[in-house]
MITI-827221 format. One line per 10 residues: number of its first residue (from 0); their letters; for each residue x, y, z of N, C-alpha, C, O. Coordinates in nm, 2 decimals. Example, Ala and Ser with C-alpha at 12.3 -4.5 7.8 and 13.67 -1.06 7.14 Angstrom:
<pts>
0> as> 1.32 -0.57 0.78 1.23 -0.45 0.78 1.32 -0.33 0.78 1.42 -0.33 0.85 ~ 1.28 -0.22 0.71 1.37 -0.11 0.71 1.29 0.00 0.79 1.34 0.11 0.80
</pts>
This chain:
<pts>
0> mraardvlae> 2.62 -1.74 1.15 2.51 -1.78 1.13 2.44 -1.65 1.13 2.49 -1.55 1.17 ~ 2.28 -1.64 1.07 2.24 -1.49 1.07 2.16 -1.49 1.18 2.10 -1.60 1.20 ~ 2.13 -1.38 1.29 2.06 -1.39 1.36 1.90 -1.32 1.30 1.89 -1.23 1.22 ~ 1.79 -1.38 1.37 1.68 -1.29 1.34 1.68 -1.13 1.34 1.63 -1.06 1.25 ~ 1.76 -1.06 1.46 1.79 -0.92 1.47 1.86 -0.88 1.37 1.86 -0.75 1.36 ~ 1.92 -0.95 1.26 1.98 -0.90 1.17 1.89 -0.91 1.05 1.91 -0.83 0.96 ~ 1.77 -1.02 1.04 1.73 -1.06 0.93 1.63 -0.90 0.95 1.62 -0.82 0.86 ~ 1.59 -0.88 1.06 1.49 -0.78 1.05 1.56 -0.59 1.04 1.51 -0.49 0.99 ~ 1.72 -0.65 1.11 1.75 -0.52 1.07 1.79 -0.47 0.90 1.80 -0.35 0.86 ~ 1.80 -0.57 0.84 1.86 -0.54 0.72 1.74 -0.50 0.67 1.74 -0.42 0.58
10> yraakdrlra> 1.61 -0.56 0.71 1.51 -0.51 0.63 1.47 -0.33 0.67 1.44 -0.27 0.58 ~ 1.48 -0.28 0.76 1.49 -0.19 0.82 1.64 -0.09 0.76 1.64 0.03 0.78 ~ 1.73 -0.13 0.71 1.80 -0.07 0.64 1.75 -0.04 0.55 1.73 0.08 0.54 ~ 1.72 -0.12 0.46 1.66 -0.15 0.28 1.55 -0.03 0.31 1.53 0.06 0.24 ~ 1.51 -0.05 0.39 1.38 0.10 0.40 1.43 0.24 0.42 1.36 0.34 0.39 ~ 1.56 0.25 0.47 1.59 0.37 0.51 1.68 0.42 0.36 1.68 0.54 0.33 ~ 1.73 0.35 0.31 1.81 0.34 0.19 1.69 0.38 0.07 1.70 0.48 0.00 ~ 1.58 0.30 0.07 1.48 0.38 -0.03 1.45 0.48 0.01 1.46 0.57 -0.08 ~ 1.41 0.54 0.18 1.37 0.69 0.20 1.47 0.79 0.14 1.43 0.88 0.07 ~ 1.62 0.74 0.17 1.68 0.84 0.13 1.71 0.86 -0.03 1.74 0.97 -0.08
20> kqdaieglic> 1.69 0.77 -0.08 1.72 0.77 -0.23 1.58 0.87 -0.30 1.58 0.95 -0.39 ~ 1.47 0.84 -0.22 1.33 0.93 -0.25 1.36 1.08 -0.22 1.32 1.17 -0.29 ~ 1.45 1.11 -0.08 1.46 1.29 -0.06 1.54 1.31 -0.16 1.54 1.43 -0.20 ~ 1.62 1.20 -0.22 1.72 1.25 -0.30 1.66 1.30 -0.43 1.70 1.39 -0.51 ~ 1.54 1.21 -0.44 1.44 1.26 -0.57 1.39 1.40 -0.55 1.39 1.49 -0.64 ~ 1.36 1.41 -0.44 1.28 1.53 -0.37 1.35 1.63 -0.39 1.30 1.73 -0.44 ~ 1.48 1.62 -0.36 1.57 1.73 -0.33 1.63 1.78 -0.52 1.64 1.90 -0.54 ~ 1.66 1.70 -0.61 1.66 1.69 -0.75 1.51 1.76 -0.85 1.51 1.81 -0.96 ~ 1.41 1.76 -0.77 1.28 1.83 -0.81 1.29 1.94 -0.80 1.28 2.01 -0.90 ~ 1.31 2.01 -0.63 1.36 2.12 -0.62 1.42 2.20 -0.66 1.39 2.31 -0.67
30> eltrtsarlg> 1.55 2.14 -0.71 1.66 2.22 -0.76 1.62 2.26 -0.94 1.64 2.35 -1.02 ~ 1.54 2.12 -0.96 1.50 2.17 -1.14 1.40 2.26 -1.10 1.42 2.35 -1.18 ~ 1.32 2.27 -1.03 1.21 2.37 -1.05 1.26 2.54 -1.01 1.21 2.64 -1.05 ~ 1.39 2.54 -0.90 1.46 2.66 -0.90 1.52 2.72 -1.04 1.53 2.84 -1.08 ~ 1.59 2.57 -1.13 1.67 2.61 -1.19 1.57 2.68 -1.34 1.58 2.77 -1.42 ~ 1.48 2.58 -1.31 1.35 2.64 -1.41 1.31 2.80 -1.45 1.31 2.87 -1.54 ~ 1.28 2.80 -1.32 1.22 2.94 -1.32 1.33 3.06 -1.31 1.29 3.18 -1.33 ~ 1.44 3.03 -1.28 1.55 3.14 -1.29 1.60 3.16 -1.44 1.64 3.26 -1.50 ~ 1.57 3.00 -1.48 1.60 3.04 -1.65 1.45 3.11 -1.72 1.47 3.21 -1.80 ~ 1.34 3.08 -1.71 1.26 3.17 -1.71 1.25 3.32 -1.74 1.19 3.39 -1.83
40> evglrqgagr> 1.36 3.35 -1.61 1.35 3.51 -1.59 1.43 3.57 -1.66 1.40 3.69 -1.68 ~ 1.56 3.51 -1.72 1.67 3.54 -1.78 1.65 3.53 -1.95 1.71 3.60 -2.03 ~ 1.55 3.41 -1.99 1.53 3.37 -2.11 1.61 3.26 -2.18 1.73 3.23 -2.13 ~ 1.56 3.20 -2.27 1.63 3.07 -2.31 1.72 3.08 -2.37 1.78 2.97 -2.41 ~ 1.77 3.22 -2.40 1.94 3.21 -2.45 2.04 3.17 -2.41 2.14 3.13 -2.47 ~ 1.99 3.18 -2.22 2.13 3.11 -2.15 2.14 2.98 -2.15 2.06 2.92 -2.08 ~ 2.24 2.91 -2.25 2.30 2.80 -2.29 2.31 2.75 -2.13 2.23 2.66 -2.10 ~ 2.39 2.78 -2.04 2.47 2.74 -1.90 2.29 2.71 -1.84 2.28 2.64 -1.74 ~ 2.20 2.74 -1.87 2.09 2.73 -1.76 2.02 2.58 -1.82 1.96 2.50 -1.76 ~ 2.04 2.60 -1.96 1.98 2.46 -1.98 2.08 2.37 -2.02 2.04 2.28 -2.10
50> drigrivadm> 2.19 2.37 -1.99 2.29 2.24 -1.98 2.25 2.22 -1.82 2.19 2.11 -1.79 ~ 2.28 2.31 -1.74 2.21 2.30 -1.58 2.09 2.18 -1.57 2.09 2.07 -1.51 ~ 2.01 2.23 -1.63 1.89 2.15 -1.66 1.89 2.02 -1.71 1.81 1.94 -1.65 ~ 1.94 1.98 -1.79 2.00 1.89 -1.84 2.06 1.79 -1.76 2.02 1.67 -1.75 ~ 2.17 1.84 -1.70 2.19 1.76 -1.56 2.16 1.67 -1.48 2.21 1.56 -1.45 ~ 2.04 1.78 -1.44 1.99 1.78 -1.32 1.88 1.66 -1.38 1.88 1.56 -1.31 ~ 1.79 1.65 -1.48 1.71 1.53 -1.55 1.86 1.42 -1.57 1.83 1.31 -1.51 ~ 1.94 1.41 -1.61 2.00 1.30 -1.60 2.03 1.25 -1.49 2.02 1.13 -1.50 ~ 2.07 1.30 -1.36 2.07 1.27 -1.20 1.93 1.25 -1.19 1.93 1.15 -1.12 ~ 1.85 1.27 -1.20 1.71 1.24 -1.20 1.67 1.10 -1.25 1.58 1.03 -1.20
60> edayaevvga> 1.74 1.05 -1.37 1.71 0.96 -1.41 1.79 0.83 -1.35 1.77 0.71 -1.36 ~ 1.88 0.89 -1.30 2.01 0.78 -1.24 1.93 0.73 -1.09 1.92 0.62 -1.04 ~ 1.86 0.88 -1.03 1.85 0.89 -0.88 1.73 0.79 -0.93 1.76 0.68 -0.88 ~ 1.60 0.78 -1.00 1.51 0.67 -1.00 1.53 0.55 -1.03 1.47 0.45 -0.99 ~ 1.64 0.55 -1.10 1.67 0.35 -1.14 1.71 0.33 -0.99 1.65 0.24 -0.94 ~ 1.80 0.39 -0.91 1.86 0.38 -0.80 1.73 0.32 -0.65 1.73 0.24 -0.55 ~ 1.62 0.45 -0.72 1.51 0.39 -0.59 1.48 0.27 -0.67 1.51 0.17 -0.62 ~ 1.40 0.25 -0.81 1.38 0.10 -0.85 1.44 -0.01 -0.75 1.39 -0.10 -0.67 ~ 1.57 0.03 -0.78 1.65 -0.10 -0.70 1.67 -0.11 -0.58 1.70 -0.22 -0.53 ~ 1.66 0.03 -0.48 1.61 0.03 -0.36 1.46 -0.03 -0.35 1.44 -0.13 -0.27
70> gaaaaeglec> 1.39 0.01 -0.40 1.24 -0.08 -0.38 1.24 -0.18 -0.37 1.19 -0.24 -0.27 ~ 1.27 -0.22 -0.44 1.32 -0.42 -0.48 1.36 -0.49 -0.32 1.32 -0.57 -0.24 ~ 1.48 -0.37 -0.36 1.52 -0.47 -0.22 1.48 -0.46 -0.07 1.49 -0.54 0.02 ~ 1.41 -0.34 -0.07 1.33 -0.30 0.05 1.20 -0.42 0.04 1.18 -0.48 0.15 ~ 1.12 -0.45 -0.07 1.03 -0.57 -0.06 1.07 -0.69 -0.04 1.01 -0.79 0.00 ~ 1.21 -0.69 -0.08 1.23 -0.81 -0.03 1.29 -0.87 0.08 1.30 -0.99 0.10 ~ 1.33 -0.72 0.16 1.37 -0.78 0.30 1.26 -0.78 0.40 1.26 -0.83 0.51 ~ 1.15 -0.68 0.32 1.01 -0.70 0.40 0.94 -0.83 0.40 0.87 -0.87 0.49 ~ 0.96 -0.89 0.27 0.89 -1.03 0.28 0.97 -1.12 0.37 0.91 -1.21 0.44 ~ 1.08 -1.10 0.37 1.19 -1.21 0.50 1.17 -1.16 0.61 1.16 -1.24 0.70
80> alrlierapt> 1.15 -1.04 0.65 1.12 -1.01 0.77 0.97 -1.06 0.81 0.98 -1.13 0.91 ~ 0.83 -1.04 0.76 0.72 -1.11 0.78 0.73 -1.21 0.81 0.70 -1.25 0.92 ~ 0.81 -1.33 0.68 0.80 -1.48 0.71 0.85 -1.49 0.85 0.77 -1.51 0.94 ~ 1.00 -1.47 0.88 1.04 -1.47 0.98 0.92 -1.43 1.13 0.91 -1.51 1.22 ~ 0.86 -1.32 1.13 0.80 -1.26 1.23 0.70 -1.38 1.23 0.68 -1.41 1.35 ~ 0.63 -1.44 1.15 0.49 -1.52 1.16 0.55 -1.65 1.19 0.47 -1.74 1.16 ~ 0.66 -1.70 1.24 0.74 -1.80 1.32 0.72 -1.76 1.49 0.70 -1.84 1.58 ~ 0.73 -1.64 1.50 0.73 -1.60 1.65 0.61 -1.68 1.71 0.49 -1.68 1.65 ~ 0.65 -1.75 1.84 0.55 -1.82 1.91 0.42 -1.78 1.91 0.33 -1.83 1.84 ~ 0.40 -1.64 2.00 0.25 -1.59 2.04 0.22 -1.46 1.89 0.29 -1.42 1.80
90> erqrllltlr> 0.07 -1.44 1.95 0.02 -1.34 1.89 0.08 -1.17 1.91 0.09 -1.08 1.84 ~ 0.12 -1.20 2.04 0.17 -1.07 2.13 0.32 -1.02 2.07 0.35 -0.91 2.05 ~ 0.40 -1.17 2.05 0.54 -1.12 2.04 0.53 -1.05 1.85 0.58 -0.96 1.79 ~ 0.42 -1.17 1.80 0.43 -1.14 1.65 0.37 -0.97 1.63 0.39 -0.91 1.52 ~ 0.28 -0.91 1.73 0.25 -0.79 1.69 0.40 -0.66 1.75 0.46 -0.58 1.68 ~ 0.41 -0.71 1.87 0.53 -0.64 1.88 0.67 -0.64 1.81 0.74 -0.53 1.82 ~ 0.71 -0.75 1.75 0.80 -0.73 1.61 0.78 -0.66 1.52 0.87 -0.59 1.47 ~ 0.63 -0.66 1.47 0.59 -0.61 1.32 0.60 -0.45 1.41 0.67 -0.36 1.36 ~ 0.54 -0.41 1.51 0.54 -0.27 1.57 0.67 -0.19 1.57 0.69 -0.08 1.52 ~ 0.76 -0.27 1.63 0.90 -0.26 1.64 0.97 -0.28 1.49 1.00 -0.18 1.43
100> yvkgltwega> 0.99 -0.39 1.45 1.08 -0.35 1.36 1.02 -0.34 1.17 1.11 -0.31 1.08 ~ 0.95 -0.34 1.15 0.84 -0.33 1.02 0.78 -0.19 1.07 0.80 -0.11 0.97 ~ 0.74 -0.14 1.15 0.66 -0.01 1.15 0.74 0.11 1.19 0.73 0.23 1.16 ~ 0.87 0.03 1.27 1.00 0.13 1.30 0.93 0.18 1.42 1.00 0.27 1.46 ~ 0.82 0.17 1.50 0.80 0.25 1.63 0.89 0.20 1.71 0.94 0.09 1.70 ~ 0.93 0.31 1.84 1.04 0.28 1.94 0.96 0.19 2.02 0.84 0.18 2.01 ~ 1.04 0.13 2.11 1.02 0.08 2.19 0.89 0.11 2.32 0.85 0.02 2.40 ~ 0.85 0.21 2.32 0.74 0.27 2.42 0.70 0.30 2.39 0.61 0.35 2.45 ~ 0.69 0.34 2.21 0.58 0.34 2.08 0.50 0.17 2.07 0.38 0.14 2.07 ~ 0.58 0.11 2.07 0.55 -0.06 2.04 0.47 -0.09 2.13 0.36 -0.13 2.11
110> areagvsrrh> 0.52 -0.07 2.27 0.42 -0.12 2.39 0.33 -0.05 2.41 0.24 -0.12 2.45 ~ 0.30 0.09 2.40 0.21 0.12 2.43 0.10 0.07 2.30 -0.02 0.06 2.34 ~ 0.11 0.06 2.24 0.05 0.01 2.11 0.00 -0.12 2.15 -0.12 -0.14 2.14 ~ 0.08 -0.20 2.20 0.04 -0.34 2.20 -0.04 -0.38 2.38 -0.06 -0.49 2.42 ~ -0.04 -0.25 2.44 -0.07 -0.23 2.56 -0.02 -0.32 2.70 -0.09 -0.37 2.78 ~ 0.12 -0.31 2.69 0.24 -0.39 2.79 0.35 -0.29 2.83 0.37 -0.20 2.75 ~ 0.40 -0.29 2.90 0.48 -0.22 2.96 0.57 -0.20 2.88 0.56 -0.27 2.78 ~ 0.68 -0.12 2.89 0.79 -0.15 2.78 0.94 -0.27 2.82 1.03 -0.32 2.75 ~ 0.90 -0.27 2.99 0.98 -0.41 3.00 0.95 -0.56 2.95 1.03 -0.65 2.91 ~ 0.82 -0.57 2.97 0.68 -0.64 2.89 0.78 -0.69 2.76 0.84 -0.78 2.72
120> alratddalg> 0.73 -0.54 2.71 0.76 -0.60 2.55 0.92 -0.60 2.51 0.97 -0.61 2.40 ~ 0.97 -0.59 2.60 1.17 -0.60 2.56 1.14 -0.78 2.58 1.13 -0.85 2.48 ~ 1.13 -0.82 2.70 1.15 -0.98 2.75 1.06 -1.03 2.65 1.12 -1.11 2.58 ~ 0.93 -1.01 2.62 0.84 -1.09 2.51 0.90 -1.09 2.38 0.88 -1.19 2.31 ~ 0.98 -0.99 2.31 1.04 -0.95 2.18 1.19 -1.04 2.23 1.18 -1.15 2.17 ~ 1.27 -1.04 2.29 1.38 -1.11 2.32 1.36 -1.31 2.30 1.42 -1.41 2.26 ~ 1.25 -1.28 2.36 1.21 -1.44 2.40 1.17 -1.51 2.22 1.19 -1.62 2.16 ~ 1.09 -1.38 2.20 1.06 -1.43 2.04 1.17 -1.44 1.94 1.17 -1.51 1.84 ~ 1.27 -1.35 2.00 1.40 -1.33 1.90 1.47 -1.47 1.94 1.51 -1.54 1.84 ~ 1.50 -1.51 2.06 1.58 -1.65 2.09 1.50 -1.76 1.99 1.57 -1.84 1.92
130> vldahlagld> 1.37 -1.76 1.99 1.32 -1.88 1.93 1.31 -1.86 1.75 1.29 -1.95 1.66 ~ 1.34 -1.74 1.74 1.34 -1.72 1.58 1.51 -1.75 1.54 1.56 -1.81 1.44 ~ 1.59 -1.68 1.67 1.73 -1.76 1.61 1.78 -1.87 1.59 1.88 -1.88 1.51 ~ 1.69 -2.00 1.68 1.70 -2.11 1.68 1.63 -2.16 1.54 1.70 -2.22 1.46 ~ 1.53 -2.14 1.50 1.46 -2.16 1.38 1.58 -2.11 1.26 1.61 -2.20 1.18 ~ 1.64 -2.00 1.25 1.74 -1.96 1.14 1.84 -2.08 1.15 1.86 -2.15 1.06 ~ 1.94 -2.09 1.31 2.02 -2.17 1.31 1.99 -2.34 1.24 2.08 -2.41 1.19 ~ 1.85 -2.36 1.27 1.82 -2.49 1.22 1.82 -2.51 1.04 1.82 -2.61 0.97 ~ 1.84 -2.35 1.00 1.86 -2.37 0.82 1.97 -2.34 0.79 2.01 -2.30 0.67 ~ 2.06 -2.36 0.92 2.21 -2.33 0.87 2.28 -2.23 0.81 2.39 -2.24 0.76
140> grysaep> 2.18 -2.09 0.84 2.18 -1.98 0.80 2.15 -1.92 0.69 2.18 -1.81 0.64 ~ 2.07 -2.03 0.64 1.98 -2.01 0.46 1.85 -1.94 0.48 1.74 -2.01 0.47 ~ 1.84 -1.82 0.51 1.71 -1.78 0.50 1.63 -1.69 0.40 1.66 -1.57 0.39 ~ 1.55 -1.74 0.35 1.51 -1.66 0.28 1.37 -1.65 0.29 1.34 -1.66 0.40 ~ 1.24 -1.63 0.19 1.14 -1.59 0.21 0.99 -1.70 0.21 0.87 -1.68 0.25 ~ 1.09 -1.82 0.13 1.03 -1.92 0.14 0.99 -1.98 0.26 1.08 -2.02 0.33 ~ 0.80 -2.01 0.33 0.83 -2.08 0.48 0.87 -2.19 0.48 0.89 -2.24 0.60
</pts>
């Protein structure tokens, strides 16, 4: 059986994978810029420089495809997380779950934003997760983004 924390953690992991893929593309762009600048300094006669640029461009195309896939997974995970959070019993619990698991705030940050103590935020979130776990158990572990 999937627990509510697992559903929310899967979204955060998908978001982290997307961010890592985006960072990889930024690194390739920097490498391409440096290589292009060096190639401009030595002239276009340098076949190795042109080959290197070709490899970087190919790597960027692969990375872009990975970003598209990671973005789709993150979007699906976000939809599941938000549908699950909507089922939390109180508005404050929904706010705390959103701040912590969707926006990625620390417990202290989520509590401050919600205007409660850290201890209260933890207790309210644990209570909400218990309710959401019971909901997921009622689905026999088959949770989707459908209401």
